N, CA and C atoms as a LAMMPS dump frame, in Angstrom:
ITEM: TIMESTEP
0
ITEM: NUMBER OF ATOMS
234
ITEM: BOX BOUNDS ff ff ff
-5.0000000000000000e+02 5.0000000000000000e+02
-5.0000000000000000e+02 5.0000000000000000e+02
-5.0000000000000000e+02 5.0000000000000000e+02
ITEM: ATOMS id mol type element x y z
1 1 1 N 252.975 381.384 261.024
2 1 2 C 254.066 382.177 261.554
3 1 3 C 255.325 381.305 261.603
4 2 1 N 256.421 381.835 261.124
5 2 2 C 257.688 381.116 261.107
6 2 3 C 258.493 381.466 262.356
7 3 1 N 259.07 380.456 262.98
8 3 2 C 259.897 380.677 264.162
9 3 3 C 261.28 381.135 263.718
10 4 1 N 261.759 382.266 264.252
11 4 2 C 263.102 382.729 263.884
12 4 3 C 264.164 381.742 264.36
13 5 1 N 265.337 381.745 263.717
14 5 2 C 266.394 380.831 264.141
15 5 3 C 266.849 381.123 265.57
16 6 1 N 267.14 380.082 266.295
17 6 2 C 267.667 380.128 267.658
18 6 3 C 266.778 380.874 268.648
19 7 1 N 265.489 380.757 268.466
20 7 2 C 264.572 381.398 269.405
21 7 3 C 264.721 380.799 270.799
22 8 1 N 264.965 379.503 270.892
23 8 2 C 265.126 378.857 272.199
24 8 3 C 266.356 379.386 272.926
25 9 1 N 267.46 379.544 272.212
26 9 2 C 268.685 380.065 272.816
27 9 3 C 268.519 381.5 273.283
28 10 1 N 267.847 382.297 272.486
29 10 2 C 267.621 383.694 272.852
30 10 3 C 266.711 383.792 274.071
31 11 1 N 265.681 382.97 274.106
32 11 2 C 264.777 382.962 275.26
33 11 3 C 265.522 382.506 276.519
34 12 1 N 266.345 381.47 276.392
35 12 2 C 267.102 380.969 277.543
36 12 3 C 268.05 382.036 278.073
37 13 1 N 268.726 382.752 277.185
38 13 2 C 269.634 383.815 277.603
39 13 3 C 268.873 384.913 278.349
40 14 1 N 267.734 385.32 277.83
41 14 2 C 266.94 386.372 278.475
42 14 3 C 266.453 385.936 279.855
43 15 1 N 266.001 384.686 279.963
44 15 2 C 265.519 384.168 281.246
45 15 3 C 266.659 384.105 282.262
46 16 1 N 267.797 383.572 281.842
47 16 2 C 268.943 383.463 282.759
48 16 3 C 269.429 384.834 283.209
49 17 1 N 269.466 385.776 282.285
50 17 2 C 269.901 387.119 282.649
51 17 3 C 268.944 387.736 283.668
52 18 1 N 267.643 387.564 283.454
53 18 2 C 266.661 388.091 284.402
54 18 3 C 266.805 387.438 285.775
55 19 1 N 267.053 386.133 285.784
56 19 2 C 267.246 385.432 287.061
57 19 3 C 268.479 385.943 287.79
58 20 1 N 269.569 386.147 287.075
59 20 2 C 270.793 386.644 287.71
60 20 3 C 270.585 388.047 288.261
61 21 1 N 269.888 388.891 287.514
62 21 2 C 269.608 390.24 288.003
63 21 3 C 268.747 390.183 289.268
64 22 1 N 267.739 389.317 289.265
65 22 2 C 266.869 389.196 290.439
66 22 3 C 267.646 388.661 291.641
67 23 1 N 268.499 387.662 291.431
68 23 2 C 269.307 387.118 292.525
69 23 3 C 270.217 388.191 293.122
70 24 1 N 270.75 389.041 292.263
71 24 2 C 271.615 390.119 292.743
72 24 3 C 270.788 391.214 293.421
73 25 1 N 269.675 391.604 292.823
74 25 2 C 268.816 392.655 293.394
75 25 3 C 268.311 392.283 294.783
76 26 1 N 268.009 391.007 294.989
77 26 2 C 267.483 390.548 296.275
78 26 3 C 268.58 390.094 297.229
79 27 1 N 269.808 390.394 296.826
80 27 2 C 270.989 390.115 297.656
81 27 3 C 271.125 388.629 298.015
82 28 1 N 270.711 387.784 297.079
83 28 2 C 270.868 386.343 297.25
84 28 3 C 272.252 385.916 296.768
85 29 1 N 272.682 386.505 295.662
86 29 2 C 274.032 386.272 295.134
87 29 3 C 274.698 387.61 294.871
88 30 1 N 275.913 387.789 295.378
89 30 2 C 276.63 389.028 295.083
90 30 3 C 277.167 389.01 293.648
91 31 1 N 277.521 390.181 293.163
92 31 2 C 278.028 390.321 291.796
93 31 3 C 279.195 389.376 291.521
94 32 1 N 280.108 389.232 292.472
95 32 2 C 281.288 388.386 292.234
96 32 3 C 280.885 386.931 291.996
97 33 1 N 279.831 386.463 292.663
98 33 2 C 279.358 385.09 292.459
99 33 3 C 278.73 384.938 291.072
100 34 1 N 277.975 385.922 290.666
101 34 2 C 277.341 385.879 289.348
102 34 3 C 278.407 385.882 288.258
103 35 1 N 279.394 386.746 288.401
104 35 2 C 280.495 386.777 287.435
105 35 3 C 281.242 385.446 287.457
106 36 1 N 281.404 384.855 288.633
107 36 2 C 282.047 383.548 288.737
108 36 3 C 281.278 382.467 287.994
109 37 1 N 279.955 382.494 288.105
110 37 2 C 279.113 381.534 287.387
111 37 3 C 279.312 381.701 285.885
112 38 1 N 279.309 382.951 285.431
113 38 2 C 279.507 383.216 284.003
114 38 3 C 280.889 382.768 283.545
115 39 1 N 281.901 383.028 284.357
116 39 2 C 283.261 382.596 283.997
117 39 3 C 283.358 381.078 283.909
118 40 1 N 282.717 380.392 284.838
119 40 2 C 282.7 378.929 284.802
120 40 3 C 282.042 378.422 283.517
121 41 1 N 280.939 379.05 283.154
122 41 2 C 280.239 378.641 281.933
123 41 3 C 281.111 378.881 280.7
124 42 1 N 281.766 380.041 280.65
125 42 2 C 282.652 380.338 279.52
126 42 3 C 283.797 379.345 279.472
127 43 1 N 284.37 379.059 280.618
128 43 2 C 285.5 378.133 280.695
129 43 3 C 285.121 376.739 280.22
130 44 1 N 283.924 376.291 280.564
131 44 2 C 283.473 374.969 280.129
132 44 3 C 283.459 374.885 278.608
133 45 1 N 283.052 375.958 277.958
134 45 2 C 283.017 375.961 276.487
135 45 3 C 284.402 376.191 275.893
136 46 1 N 285.219 377.007 276.541
137 46 2 C 286.589 377.234 276.051
138 46 3 C 287.409 375.95 276.117
139 47 1 N 287.157 375.136 277.114
140 47 2 C 287.935 373.92 277.318
141 47 3 C 287.307 372.684 276.673
142 48 1 N 286.237 372.873 275.931
143 48 2 C 285.601 371.744 275.265
144 48 3 C 286.565 371.151 274.236
145 49 1 N 286.623 369.842 274.191
146 49 2 C 287.579 369.185 273.3
147 49 3 C 287.121 369.126 271.845
148 50 1 N 285.904 369.511 271.564
149 50 2 C 285.415 369.546 270.192
150 50 3 C 285.058 368.187 269.624
151 51 1 N 285.106 367.147 270.44
152 51 2 C 284.8 365.8 269.961
153 51 3 C 283.349 365.643 269.519
154 52 1 N 282.502 366.55 269.978
155 52 2 C 281.091 366.465 269.588
156 52 3 C 280.827 367.07 268.215
157 53 1 N 281.9 367.584 267.578
158 53 2 C 281.755 368.17 266.253
159 53 3 C 281.237 369.597 266.253
160 54 1 N 281.206 370.212 267.422
161 54 2 C 280.668 371.569 267.534
162 54 3 C 281.69 372.536 268.123
163 55 1 N 282.95 372.371 267.756
164 55 2 C 284.014 373.218 268.311
165 55 3 C 283.753 374.697 268.035
166 56 1 N 283.294 375.025 266.839
167 56 2 C 283.03 376.428 266.486
168 56 3 C 281.91 376.999 267.351
169 57 1 N 280.888 376.207 267.598
170 57 2 C 279.783 376.641 268.455
171 57 3 C 280.283 376.915 269.866
172 58 1 N 281.108 376.007 270.41
173 58 2 C 281.628 376.19 271.769
174 58 3 C 282.483 377.459 271.873
175 59 1 N 283.296 377.713 270.862
176 59 2 C 284.106 378.948 270.864
177 59 3 C 283.207 380.181 270.835
178 60 1 N 282.165 380.141 270.028
179 60 2 C 281.249 381.278 269.926
180 60 3 C 280.492 381.499 271.233
181 61 1 N 280.078 380.412 271.878
182 61 2 C 279.375 380.526 273.163
183 61 3 C 280.297 381.151 274.206
184 62 1 N 281.529 380.662 274.286
185 62 2 C 282.495 381.22 275.244
186 62 3 C 282.726 382.702 274.974
187 63 1 N 282.857 383.049 273.701
188 63 2 C 283.075 384.449 273.34
189 63 3 C 281.885 385.315 273.766
190 64 1 N 280.676 384.849 273.525
191 64 2 C 279.488 385.617 273.911
192 64 3 C 279.416 385.793 275.423
193 65 1 N 279.683 384.733 276.172
194 65 2 C 279.656 384.833 277.637
195 65 3 C 280.696 385.836 278.118
196 66 1 N 281.879 385.806 277.535
197 66 2 C 282.922 386.77 277.922
198 66 3 C 282.532 388.203 277.571
199 67 1 N 281.808 388.387 276.492
200 67 2 C 281.293 389.722 276.137
201 67 3 C 280.264 390.172 277.172
202 68 1 N 279.411 389.256 277.606
203 68 2 C 278.414 389.58 278.637
204 68 3 C 279.111 389.982 279.93
205 69 1 N 280.155 389.249 280.312
206 69 2 C 280.905 389.595 281.522
207 69 3 C 281.502 390.994 281.389
208 70 1 N 282.146 391.26 280.277
209 70 2 C 282.798 392.56 280.06
210 70 3 C 281.784 393.695 280.017
211 71 1 N 280.596 393.413 279.459
212 71 2 C 279.578 394.455 279.321
213 71 3 C 278.733 394.651 280.552
214 72 1 N 278.801 393.713 281.485
215 72 2 C 278.023 393.841 282.71
216 72 3 C 276.543 393.643 282.503
217 73 1 N 276.122 392.928 281.457
218 73 2 C 274.712 392.762 281.178
219 73 3 C 273.944 392.023 282.252
220 74 1 N 274.572 391.1 282.949
221 74 2 C 273.831 390.283 283.91
222 74 3 C 273.976 390.76 285.348
223 75 1 N 274.608 391.908 285.515
224 75 2 C 274.688 392.538 286.832
225 75 3 C 274.483 394.02 286.62
226 76 1 N 273.749 394.627 287.505
227 76 2 C 273.542 396.074 287.374
228 76 3 C 274.726 396.785 287.998
229 77 1 N 275.526 397.376 287.156
230 77 2 C 276.695 398.104 287.638
231 77 3 C 276.461 399.594 287.459
232 78 1 N 276.905 400.376 288.431
233 78 2 C 276.689 401.831 288.323
234 78 3 C 277.492 402.422 287.179
């Protein structure tokens, strides 16, 4: 069986999303805190200096996180 590309990244995203939903469902973290965490993560990648040679990857990661924020995937919104 061949492992599809970026299986680790996809698994990590699914796990993190489930954790954020559970934290919100159990009223451990409110939606604004979860969105703040996501914004911080996006900002870290947006502000990356690209010295590691992965500037395109960092831009893509920031873009994906911002799409998740806009889509509400990690918080259950009515």
